[in-house]
PyMOL Python script that loads the backbone (N, CA, C, O; Angstrom):
from pymol import cmd

cmd.read_pdbstr("""\
ATOM      1  N   MET A   1     -22.791 -15.902 -25.316  1.00  0.00           N
ATOM      2  CA  MET A   1     -21.468 -16.384 -25.641  1.00  0.00           C
ATOM      3  C   MET A   1     -20.514 -15.194 -25.740  1.00  0.00           C
ATOM      4  O   MET A   1     -20.814 -14.189 -26.384  1.00  0.00           O
ATOM      5  N   THR A   2     -19.370 -15.330 -25.093  1.00  0.00           N
ATOM      6  CA  THR A   2     -18.406 -14.230 -25.111  1.00  0.00           C
ATOM      7  C   THR A   2     -17.408 -14.429 -26.247  1.00  0.00           C
ATOM      8  O   THR A   2     -17.020 -15.544 -26.596  1.00  0.00           O
ATOM      9  N   THR A   3     -17.028 -13.314 -26.787  1.00  0.00           N
ATOM     10  CA  THR A   3     -16.047 -13.356 -27.870  1.00  0.00           C
ATOM     11  C   THR A   3     -14.652 -13.197 -27.290  1.00  0.00           C
ATOM     12  O   THR A   3     -14.483 -12.890 -26.110  1.00  0.00           O
ATOM     13  N   LEU A   4     -13.674 -13.409 -28.126  1.00  0.00           N
ATOM     14  CA  LEU A   4     -12.288 -13.250 -27.704  1.00  0.00           C
ATOM     15  C   LEU A   4     -12.008 -11.806 -27.299  1.00  0.00           C
ATOM     16  O   LEU A   4     -11.270 -11.561 -26.344  1.00  0.00           O
ATOM     17  N   ASN A   5     -12.590 -10.854 -28.017  1.00  0.00           N
ATOM     18  CA  ASN A   5     -12.388  -9.438 -27.678  1.00  0.00           C
ATOM     19  C   ASN A   5     -12.961  -9.116 -26.306  1.00  0.00           C
ATOM     20  O   ASN A   5     -12.367  -8.341 -25.557  1.00  0.00           O
ATOM     21  N   ASP A   6     -14.111  -9.701 -25.962  1.00  0.00           N
ATOM     22  CA  ASP A   6     -14.699  -9.480 -24.642  1.00  0.00           C
ATOM     23  C   ASP A   6     -13.803 -10.039 -23.539  1.00  0.00           C
ATOM     24  O   ASP A   6     -13.655  -9.429 -22.481  1.00  0.00           O
ATOM     25  N   GLU A   7     -13.216 -11.186 -23.792  1.00  0.00           N
ATOM     26  CA  GLU A   7     -12.319 -11.792 -22.809  1.00  0.00           C
ATOM     27  C   GLU A   7     -11.054 -10.960 -22.630  1.00  0.00           C
ATOM     28  O   GLU A   7     -10.574 -10.782 -21.510  1.00  0.00           O
ATOM     29  N   ILE A   8     -10.520 -10.456 -23.729  1.00  0.00           N
ATOM     30  CA  ILE A   8      -9.329  -9.605 -23.667  1.00  0.00           C
ATOM     31  C   ILE A   8      -9.640  -8.324 -22.902  1.00  0.00           C
ATOM     32  O   ILE A   8      -8.844  -7.891 -22.069  1.00  0.00           O
ATOM     33  N   LEU A   9     -10.795  -7.714 -23.178  1.00  0.00           N
ATOM     34  CA  LEU A   9     -11.193  -6.489 -22.486  1.00  0.00           C
ATOM     35  C   LEU A   9     -11.361  -6.745 -20.991  1.00  0.00           C
ATOM     36  O   LEU A   9     -10.912  -5.938 -20.177  1.00  0.00           O
ATOM     37  N   ALA A  10     -11.993  -7.842 -20.620  1.00  0.00           N
ATOM     38  CA  ALA A  10     -12.174  -8.174 -19.207  1.00  0.00           C
ATOM     39  C   ALA A  10     -10.830  -8.385 -18.519  1.00  0.00           C
ATOM     40  O   ALA A  10     -10.637  -7.969 -17.377  1.00  0.00           O
ATOM     41  N   ASP A  11      -9.906  -9.032 -19.218  1.00  0.00           N
ATOM     42  CA  ASP A  11      -8.561  -9.253 -18.676  1.00  0.00           C
ATOM     43  C   ASP A  11      -7.841  -7.930 -18.440  1.00  0.00           C
ATOM     44  O   ASP A  11      -7.205  -7.742 -17.403  1.00  0.00           O
ATOM     45  N   ARG A  12      -7.939  -7.027 -19.387  1.00  0.00           N
ATOM     46  CA  ARG A  12      -7.283  -5.715 -19.248  1.00  0.00           C
ATOM     47  C   ARG A  12      -7.902  -4.919 -18.109  1.00  0.00           C
ATOM     48  O   ARG A  12      -7.187  -4.237 -17.374  1.00  0.00           O
ATOM     49  N   GLN A  13      -9.203  -4.993 -17.953  1.00  0.00           N
ATOM     50  CA  GLN A  13      -9.860  -4.277 -16.868  1.00  0.00           C
ATOM     51  C   GLN A  13      -9.397  -4.810 -15.510  1.00  0.00           C
ATOM     52  O   GLN A  13      -9.179  -4.032 -14.582  1.00  0.00           O
ATOM     53  N   LYS A  14      -9.247  -6.127 -15.391  1.00  0.00           N
ATOM     54  CA  LYS A  14      -8.746  -6.709 -14.149  1.00  0.00           C
ATOM     55  C   LYS A  14      -7.314  -6.261 -13.881  1.00  0.00           C
ATOM     56  O   LYS A  14      -6.951  -5.952 -12.746  1.00  0.00           O
ATOM     57  N   THR A  15      -6.510  -6.230 -14.931  1.00  0.00           N
ATOM     58  CA  THR A  15      -5.116  -5.823 -14.774  1.00  0.00           C
ATOM     59  C   THR A  15      -5.028  -4.384 -14.302  1.00  0.00           C
ATOM     60  O   THR A  15      -4.289  -4.089 -13.362  1.00  0.00           O
ATOM     61  N   TRP A  16      -5.773  -3.474 -14.940  1.00  0.00           N
ATOM     62  CA  TRP A  16      -5.721  -2.067 -14.557  1.00  0.00           C
ATOM     63  C   TRP A  16      -6.314  -1.836 -13.184  1.00  0.00           C
ATOM     64  O   TRP A  16      -5.870  -0.940 -12.467  1.00  0.00           O
ATOM     65  N   ALA A  17      -7.296  -2.612 -12.804  1.00  0.00           N
ATOM     66  CA  ALA A  17      -7.859  -2.493 -11.459  1.00  0.00           C
ATOM     67  C   ALA A  17      -6.794  -2.879 -10.427  1.00  0.00           C
ATOM     68  O   ALA A  17      -6.670  -2.227  -9.389  1.00  0.00           O
ATOM     69  N   GLY A  18      -6.031  -3.931 -10.709  1.00  0.00           N
ATOM     70  CA  GLY A  18      -4.959  -4.346  -9.805  1.00  0.00           C
ATOM     71  C   GLY A  18      -3.841  -3.326  -9.733  1.00  0.00           C
ATOM     72  O   GLY A  18      -3.314  -3.055  -8.654  1.00  0.00           O
ATOM     73  N   VAL A  19      -3.473  -2.758 -10.875  1.00  0.00           N
ATOM     74  CA  VAL A  19      -2.401  -1.751 -10.910  1.00  0.00           C
ATOM     75  C   VAL A  19      -2.828  -0.501 -10.143  1.00  0.00           C
ATOM     76  O   VAL A  19      -2.046   0.046  -9.366  1.00  0.00           O
ATOM     77  N   SER A  20      -4.052  -0.052 -10.355  1.00  0.00           N
ATOM     78  CA  SER A  20      -4.505   1.154  -9.663  1.00  0.00           C
ATOM     79  C   SER A  20      -4.616   0.911  -8.160  1.00  0.00           C
ATOM     80  O   SER A  20      -4.330   1.810  -7.369  1.00  0.00           O
ATOM     81  N   LYS A  21      -5.025  -0.285  -7.757  1.00  0.00           N
ATOM     82  CA  LYS A  21      -5.092  -0.615  -6.335  1.00  0.00           C
ATOM     83  C   LYS A  21      -3.690  -0.612  -5.728  1.00  0.00           C
ATOM     84  O   LYS A  21      -3.490  -0.108  -4.623  1.00  0.00           O
ATOM     85  N   LEU A  22      -2.734  -1.166  -6.441  1.00  0.00           N
ATOM     86  CA  LEU A  22      -1.349  -1.194  -5.966  1.00  0.00           C
ATOM     87  C   LEU A  22      -0.791   0.219  -5.833  1.00  0.00           C
ATOM     88  O   LEU A  22      -0.116   0.525  -4.850  1.00  0.00           O
ATOM     89  N   LEU A  23      -1.062   1.075  -6.799  1.00  0.00           N
ATOM     90  CA  LEU A  23      -0.585   2.457  -6.734  1.00  0.00           C
ATOM     91  C   LEU A  23      -1.215   3.210  -5.569  1.00  0.00           C
ATOM     92  O   LEU A  23      -0.531   3.956  -4.869  1.00  0.00           O
ATOM     93  N   PHE A  24      -2.512   3.021  -5.358  1.00  0.00           N
ATOM     94  CA  PHE A  24      -3.215   3.720  -4.282  1.00  0.00           C
ATOM     95  C   PHE A  24      -2.663   3.323  -2.915  1.00  0.00           C
ATOM     96  O   PHE A  24      -2.282   4.182  -2.120  1.00  0.00           O
ATOM     97  N   TRP A  25      -2.621   2.025  -2.647  1.00  0.00           N
ATOM     98  CA  TRP A  25      -2.155   1.569  -1.339  1.00  0.00           C
ATOM     99  C   TRP A  25      -0.655   1.760  -1.177  1.00  0.00           C
ATOM    100  O   TRP A  25      -0.181   1.978  -0.062  1.00  0.00           O
ATOM    101  N   GLY A  26       0.091   1.684  -2.253  1.00  0.00           N
ATOM    102  CA  GLY A  26       1.524   1.967  -2.187  1.00  0.00           C
ATOM    103  C   GLY A  26       1.792   3.419  -1.838  1.00  0.00           C
ATOM    104  O   GLY A  26       2.744   3.722  -1.119  1.00  0.00           O
ATOM    105  N   THR A  27       0.958   4.315  -2.342  1.00  0.00           N
ATOM    106  CA  THR A  27       1.086   5.734  -2.005  1.00  0.00           C
ATOM    107  C   THR A  27       0.817   5.961  -0.527  1.00  0.00           C
ATOM    108  O   THR A  27       1.531   6.725   0.123  1.00  0.00           O
ATOM    109  N   ILE A  28      -0.196   5.311   0.005  1.00  0.00           N
ATOM    110  CA  ILE A  28      -0.502   5.449   1.430  1.00  0.00           C
ATOM    111  C   ILE A  28       0.664   4.931   2.276  1.00  0.00           C
ATOM    112  O   ILE A  28       1.047   5.558   3.264  1.00  0.00           O
ATOM    113  N   GLU A  29       1.214   3.805   1.891  1.00  0.00           N
ATOM    114  CA  GLU A  29       2.340   3.255   2.647  1.00  0.00           C
ATOM    115  C   GLU A  29       3.565   4.163   2.563  1.00  0.00           C
ATOM    116  O   GLU A  29       4.263   4.355   3.558  1.00  0.00           O
ATOM    117  N   SER A  30       3.825   4.716   1.393  1.00  0.00           N
ATOM    118  CA  SER A  30       4.988   5.597   1.265  1.00  0.00           C
ATOM    119  C   SER A  30       4.800   6.890   2.055  1.00  0.00           C
ATOM    120  O   SER A  30       5.771   7.438   2.577  1.00  0.00           O
ATOM    121  N   LEU A  31       3.557   7.386   2.151  1.00  0.00           N
ATOM    122  CA  LEU A  31       3.294   8.567   2.981  1.00  0.00           C
ATOM    123  C   LEU A  31       3.533   8.267   4.460  1.00  0.00           C
ATOM    124  O   LEU A  31       4.082   9.098   5.182  1.00  0.00           O
ATOM    125  N   ALA A  32       3.124   7.091   4.906  1.00  0.00           N
ATOM    126  CA  ALA A  32       3.357   6.699   6.301  1.00  0.00           C
ATOM    127  C   ALA A  32       4.858   6.584   6.573  1.00  0.00           C
ATOM    128  O   ALA A  32       5.334   7.029   7.617  1.00  0.00           O
ATOM    129  N   LEU A  33       5.597   5.995   5.648  1.00  0.00           N
ATOM    130  CA  LEU A  33       7.047   5.870   5.811  1.00  0.00           C
ATOM    131  C   LEU A  33       7.720   7.239   5.831  1.00  0.00           C
ATOM    132  O   LEU A  33       8.634   7.478   6.619  1.00  0.00           O
ATOM    133  N   THR A  34       7.263   8.132   4.961  1.00  0.00           N
ATOM    134  CA  THR A  34       7.820   9.490   4.929  1.00  0.00           C
ATOM    135  C   THR A  34       7.538  10.220   6.231  1.00  0.00           C
ATOM    136  O   THR A  34       8.409  10.915   6.754  1.00  0.00           O
ATOM    137  N   LEU A  35       6.329  10.069   6.760  1.00  0.00           N
ATOM    138  CA  LEU A  35       5.978  10.723   8.018  1.00  0.00           C
ATOM    139  C   LEU A  35       6.868  10.231   9.155  1.00  0.00           C
ATOM    140  O   LEU A  35       7.380  11.035   9.934  1.00  0.00           O
ATOM    141  N   VAL A  36       7.053   8.933   9.252  1.00  0.00           N
ATOM    142  CA  VAL A  36       7.902   8.382  10.317  1.00  0.00           C
ATOM    143  C   VAL A  36       9.341   8.856  10.141  1.00  0.00           C
ATOM    144  O   VAL A  36      10.008   9.189  11.121  1.00  0.00           O
ATOM    145  N   THR A  37       9.821   8.889   8.914  1.00  0.00           N
ATOM    146  CA  THR A  37      11.195   9.328   8.654  1.00  0.00           C
ATOM    147  C   THR A  37      11.397  10.792   9.041  1.00  0.00           C
ATOM    148  O   THR A  37      12.401  11.143   9.660  1.00  0.00           O
ATOM    149  N   VAL A  38      10.448  11.637   8.676  1.00  0.00           N
ATOM    150  CA  VAL A  38      10.550  13.061   8.999  1.00  0.00           C
ATOM    151  C   VAL A  38      10.476  13.275  10.506  1.00  0.00           C
ATOM    152  O   VAL A  38      11.253  14.051  11.060  1.00  0.00           O
ATOM    153  N   LEU A  39       9.550  12.593  11.170  1.00  0.00           N
ATOM    154  CA  LEU A  39       9.456  12.737  12.622  1.00  0.00           C
ATOM    155  C   LEU A  39      10.718  12.229  13.313  1.00  0.00           C
ATOM    156  O   LEU A  39      11.170  12.814  14.297  1.00  0.00           O
ATOM    157  N   PHE A  40      11.277  11.156  12.803  1.00  0.00           N
ATOM    158  CA  PHE A  40      12.514  10.620  13.364  1.00  0.00           C
ATOM    159  C   PHE A  40      13.658  11.613  13.172  1.00  0.00           C
ATOM    160  O   PHE A  40      14.491  11.785  14.062  1.00  0.00           O
ATOM    161  N   ALA A  41      13.698  12.260  12.018  1.00  0.00           N
ATOM    162  CA  ALA A  41      14.757  13.240  11.745  1.00  0.00           C
ATOM    163  C   ALA A  41      14.601  14.494  12.616  1.00  0.00           C
ATOM    164  O   ALA A  41      15.593  15.073  13.061  1.00  0.00           O
ATOM    165  N   ILE A  42      13.363  14.905  12.852  1.00  0.00           N
ATOM    166  CA  ILE A  42      13.123  16.119  13.645  1.00  0.00           C
ATOM    167  C   ILE A  42      13.346  15.849  15.133  1.00  0.00           C
ATOM    168  O   ILE A  42      14.041  16.609  15.807  1.00  0.00           O
ATOM    169  N   ASN A  43      12.759  14.773  15.638  1.00  0.00           N
ATOM    170  CA  ASN A  43      12.796  14.505  17.080  1.00  0.00           C
ATOM    171  C   ASN A  43      14.033  13.752  17.526  1.00  0.00           C
ATOM    172  O   ASN A  43      14.349  13.737  18.716  1.00  0.00           O
ATOM    173  N   GLY A  44      14.725  13.139  16.617  1.00  0.00           N
ATOM    174  CA  GLY A  44      15.889  12.355  16.982  1.00  0.00           C
ATOM    175  C   GLY A  44      15.474  10.962  17.453  1.00  0.00           C
ATOM    176  O   GLY A  44      14.291  10.684  17.650  1.00  0.00           O
ATOM    177  N   PRO A  45      16.450  10.111  17.626  1.00  0.00           N
ATOM    178  CA  PRO A  45      16.137   8.744  18.030  1.00  0.00           C
ATOM    179  C   PRO A  45      15.626   8.679  19.469  1.00  0.00           C
ATOM    180  O   PRO A  45      16.173   9.328  20.361  1.00  0.00           O
ATOM    181  N   SER A  46      14.597   7.909  19.678  1.00  0.00           N
ATOM    182  CA  SER A  46      14.073   7.661  21.016  1.00  0.00           C
ATOM    183  C   SER A  46      13.363   6.314  20.999  1.00  0.00           C
ATOM    184  O   SER A  46      12.987   5.805  19.943  1.00  0.00           O
ATOM    185  N   VAL A  47      13.189   5.755  22.175  1.00  0.00           N
ATOM    186  CA  VAL A  47      12.535   4.451  22.276  1.00  0.00           C
ATOM    187  C   VAL A  47      11.083   4.553  21.832  1.00  0.00           C
ATOM    188  O   VAL A  47      10.589   3.677  21.122  1.00  0.00           O
ATOM    189  N   GLY A  48      10.404   5.600  22.236  1.00  0.00           N
ATOM    190  CA  GLY A  48       8.994   5.780  21.859  1.00  0.00           C
ATOM    191  C   GLY A  48       8.818   5.919  20.354  1.00  0.00           C
ATOM    192  O   GLY A  48       7.903   5.344  19.764  1.00  0.00           O
ATOM    193  N   MET A  49       9.710   6.692  19.747  1.00  0.00           N
ATOM    194  CA  MET A  49       9.635   6.862  18.292  1.00  0.00           C
ATOM    195  C   MET A  49       9.917   5.548  17.589  1.00  0.00           C
ATOM    196  O   MET A  49       9.283   5.219  16.587  1.00  0.00           O
ATOM    197  N   PHE A  50      10.861   4.809  18.117  1.00  0.00           N
ATOM    198  CA  PHE A  50      11.190   3.520  17.507  1.00  0.00           C
ATOM    199  C   PHE A  50      10.012   2.560  17.614  1.00  0.00           C
ATOM    200  O   PHE A  50       9.630   1.931  16.627  1.00  0.00           O
ATOM    201  N   VAL A  51       9.442   2.446  18.797  1.00  0.00           N
ATOM    202  CA  VAL A  51       8.352   1.488  19.021  1.00  0.00           C
ATOM    203  C   VAL A  51       7.100   1.887  18.248  1.00  0.00           C
ATOM    204  O   VAL A  51       6.545   1.087  17.495  1.00  0.00           O
ATOM    205  N   PHE A  52       6.659   3.134  18.440  1.00  0.00           N
ATOM    206  CA  PHE A  52       5.402   3.549  17.808  1.00  0.00           C
ATOM    207  C   PHE A  52       5.559   3.834  16.323  1.00  0.00           C
ATOM    208  O   PHE A  52       4.659   3.543  15.536  1.00  0.00           O
ATOM    209  N   GLY A  53       6.698   4.403  15.934  1.00  0.00           N
ATOM    210  CA  GLY A  53       6.916   4.709  14.523  1.00  0.00           C
ATOM    211  C   GLY A  53       7.027   3.463  13.672  1.00  0.00           C
ATOM    212  O   GLY A  53       6.304   3.300  12.690  1.00  0.00           O
ATOM    213  N   PHE A  54       7.927   2.596  14.052  1.00  0.00           N
ATOM    214  CA  PHE A  54       8.140   1.396  13.246  1.00  0.00           C
ATOM    215  C   PHE A  54       7.055   0.352  13.499  1.00  0.00           C
ATOM    216  O   PHE A  54       6.742  -0.450  12.618  1.00  0.00           O
ATOM    217  N   GLY A  55       6.485   0.361  14.695  1.00  0.00           N
ATOM    218  CA  GLY A  55       5.325  -0.501  14.942  1.00  0.00           C
ATOM    219  C   GLY A  55       4.151  -0.090  14.069  1.00  0.00           C
ATOM    220  O   GLY A  55       3.442  -0.931  13.517  1.00  0.00           O
ATOM    221  N   GLY A  56       3.957   1.221  13.954  1.00  0.00           N
ATOM    222  CA  GLY A  56       2.909   1.728  13.073  1.00  0.00           C
ATOM    223  C   GLY A  56       3.156   1.375  11.621  1.00  0.00           C
ATOM    224  O   GLY A  56       2.222   1.055  10.885  1.00  0.00           O
ATOM    225  N   LEU A  57       4.425   1.434  11.203  1.00  0.00           N
ATOM    226  CA  LEU A  57       4.759   1.048   9.829  1.00  0.00           C
ATOM    227  C   LEU A  57       4.460  -0.419   9.569  1.00  0.00           C
ATOM    228  O   LEU A  57       3.983  -0.782   8.493  1.00  0.00           O
ATOM    229  N   ILE A  58       4.739  -1.252  10.547  1.00  0.00           N
ATOM    230  CA  ILE A  58       4.442  -2.677  10.387  1.00  0.00           C
ATOM    231  C   ILE A  58       2.938  -2.891  10.255  1.00  0.00           C
ATOM    232  O   ILE A  58       2.490  -3.691   9.434  1.00  0.00           O
ATOM    233  N   ILE A  59       2.163  -2.177  11.062  1.00  0.00           N
ATOM    234  CA  ILE A  59       0.699  -2.302  10.986  1.00  0.00           C
ATOM    235  C   ILE A  59       0.181  -1.786   9.652  1.00  0.00           C
ATOM    236  O   ILE A  59      -0.664  -2.427   9.027  1.00  0.00           O
ATOM    237  N   VAL A  60       0.678  -0.628   9.204  1.00  0.00           N
ATOM    238  CA  VAL A  60       0.257  -0.075   7.911  1.00  0.00           C
ATOM    239  C   VAL A  60       0.642  -1.025   6.779  1.00  0.00           C
ATOM    240  O   VAL A  60      -0.138  -1.238   5.851  1.00  0.00           O
ATOM    241  N   SER A  61       1.832  -1.588   6.856  1.00  0.00           N
ATOM    242  CA  SER A  61       2.266  -2.533   5.821  1.00  0.00           C
ATOM    243  C   SER A  61       1.381  -3.767   5.793  1.00  0.00           C
ATOM    244  O   SER A  61       1.052  -4.273   4.720  1.00  0.00           O
ATOM    245  N   ALA A  62       0.995  -4.253   6.958  1.00  0.00           N
ATOM    246  CA  ALA A  62       0.110  -5.421   7.012  1.00  0.00           C
ATOM    247  C   ALA A  62      -1.254  -5.111   6.415  1.00  0.00           C
ATOM    248  O   ALA A  62      -1.827  -5.936   5.703  1.00  0.00           O
ATOM    249  N   ILE A  63      -1.775  -3.923   6.705  1.00  0.00           N
ATOM    250  CA  ILE A  63      -3.069  -3.527   6.142  1.00  0.00           C
ATOM    251  C   ILE A  63      -2.973  -3.389   4.624  1.00  0.00           C
ATOM    252  O   ILE A  63      -3.854  -3.844   3.894  1.00  0.00           O
ATOM    253  N   VAL A  64      -1.902  -2.761   4.160  1.00  0.00           N
ATOM    254  CA  VAL A  64      -1.712  -2.587   2.716  1.00  0.00           C
ATOM    255  C   VAL A  64      -1.611  -3.933   2.013  1.00  0.00           C
ATOM    256  O   VAL A  64      -2.238  -4.145   0.975  1.00  0.00           O
ATOM    257  N   MET A  65      -0.831  -4.833   2.574  1.00  0.00           N
ATOM    258  CA  MET A  65      -0.698  -6.160   1.950  1.00  0.00           C
ATOM    259  C   MET A  65      -2.031  -6.898   1.954  1.00  0.00           C
ATOM    260  O   MET A  65      -2.367  -7.571   0.980  1.00  0.00           O
ATOM    261  N   ALA A  66      -2.783  -6.783   3.024  1.00  0.00           N
ATOM    262  CA  ALA A  66      -4.094  -7.443   3.082  1.00  0.00           C
ATOM    263  C   ALA A  66      -5.031  -6.861   2.037  1.00  0.00           C
ATOM    264  O   ALA A  66      -5.791  -7.598   1.408  1.00  0.00           O
ATOM    265  N   LYS A  67      -4.985  -5.559   1.845  1.00  0.00           N
ATOM    266  CA  LYS A  67      -5.858  -4.928   0.847  1.00  0.00           C
ATOM    267  C   LYS A  67      -5.447  -5.320  -0.571  1.00  0.00           C
ATOM    268  O   LYS A  67      -6.304  -5.570  -1.418  1.00  0.00           O
ATOM    269  N   ILE A  68      -4.149  -5.375  -0.829  1.00  0.00           N
ATOM    270  CA  ILE A  68      -3.685  -5.693  -2.177  1.00  0.00           C
ATOM    271  C   ILE A  68      -3.903  -7.171  -2.481  1.00  0.00           C
ATOM    272  O   ILE A  68      -4.437  -7.523  -3.532  1.00  0.00           O
ATOM    273  N   VAL A  69      -3.491  -8.025  -1.566  1.00  0.00           N
ATOM    274  CA  VAL A  69      -3.588  -9.474  -1.813  1.00  0.00           C
ATOM    275  C   VAL A  69      -5.019  -9.957  -1.645  1.00  0.00           C
ATOM    276  O   VAL A  69      -5.474 -10.832  -2.381  1.00  0.00           O
ATOM    277  N   GLY A  70      -5.735  -9.385  -0.670  1.00  0.00           N
ATOM    278  CA  GLY A  70      -7.102  -9.814  -0.403  1.00  0.00           C
ATOM    279  C   GLY A  70      -8.072  -9.457  -1.509  1.00  0.00           C
ATOM    280  O   GLY A  70      -9.083 -10.136  -1.691  1.00  0.00           O
ATOM    281  N   GLY A  71      -7.784  -8.417  -2.240  1.00  0.00           N
ATOM    282  CA  GLY A  71      -8.614  -8.049  -3.381  1.00  0.00           C
ATOM    283  C   GLY A  71      -9.863  -7.269  -3.055  1.00  0.00           C
ATOM    284  O   GLY A  71     -10.775  -7.194  -3.878  1.00  0.00           O
ATOM    285  N   ARG A  72      -9.925  -6.691  -1.882  1.00  0.00           N
ATOM    286  CA  ARG A  72     -11.119  -5.906  -1.518  1.00  0.00           C
ATOM    287  C   ARG A  72     -10.763  -4.482  -1.274  1.00  0.00           C
ATOM    288  O   ARG A  72     -11.636  -3.673  -0.959  1.00  0.00           O
TER     289      ARG A  72
END
""", "prot")
cmd.dss("prot")
cmd.show_as("cartoon", "prot")
cmd.util.cbc("prot")
cmd.orient("prot")
């Protein structure tokens, strides 16, 4: 039989696991965005940079959302 304290502790552990997962994947996404921004600033606007840079950001964002929402 679980006590109220055990349930509270389990709830807090789930919350912190979710927060740490969000911070980890959010950091990866922000690094990808920073990389694309810096490359865009250095190389200037081009069709290739637009397609591959922002296409890559969309893919990274989809992976991040799947990892955060999917829970794995």
